[in-house]
N, C-alpha and C positions, 0 to 999 in steps of 0.2 A: 238862723244866723243870730249870734249874740254880740252885743256891745256892752262895754262896761265904762263906768266913770266912778271915781272914788275921791274921798278926802281923807287926809291923814292928820292926826293930832298927837304930838309927842306927850307922853305921860310922865308924871314925876319920877317913876322908876326907870325912865329912859326907853321904855317900850313904846310902840306906836299903836294907837287905836285907829283902825281903818273902817270907814263906812263906805260900802261899795253897793252900787246899783247895777244889776245886769238887766238888759233889755232884749226881748225877742223881737227882732226887726222884720221878720218875714211877713209877707201878706198871707191872709187866710187864717187858719186855725192856730190856736196857741197850743204848745206842747207841754205836757207834764213830763219833766225830765230831771234826772240826776246829772248835774252839770259840774264837771271837774274844773277847778280854778287853780292856777299856779300864781303864787305871789313871789315874784322875783325881787329879792332885797338887794340894797346897795352894797351889803357886805358879801355878796356872792351866794348867799343861801337861797334856796327855793323851798317854799312851803306849799304843800299840796292839800287842798280841801275839796270836798264834794258838797255842793249846795243842792237841796231839793227845791226845784222851781216849778210852780204851777200857774204863773201869771205872766202877763206881758212885761211888767216891771217888778223886780224883786230886789229889795234892799236888805242888807245884812251887815253885821259888824263882826270884826275879828281883831284880836290883839296879836301883833307880830313883834319880834325882838329887835328889828332894825328898820330903817326907813325903806319904803317901797321904791324900787326902780321902775317896775311895770307889773301889770296884772294881765295874765293871759287866760281868757275864758275859752273853755272847750278846745284845748290845744289839739291840733290835728283834726278839728271838728268832731271830737269824741264826746258823745252824749248817749245816754240810755233813755229812751222816751217812748211815750204812747200818745196818741191824739186824744184830746178832750173833746167830747161831742158837744 
């Protein structure tokens, strides 16, 4: 199971710099996974990214053209993964 939290900073060019941390919250082993992430923007646009995650906490940055309404991590629980021994 993944959770996310993010911060947003408006840039001089009116784009937004997003710093997002995704967290694997399940008990037990950590998964190495390609995690799809949807950035739903306030202008109605959805931007899809895939983040390669190998740790319990993974922080990344992305630039988006409008303010974020919400971030959906692994929509429909869709990830591609393998267990790290």
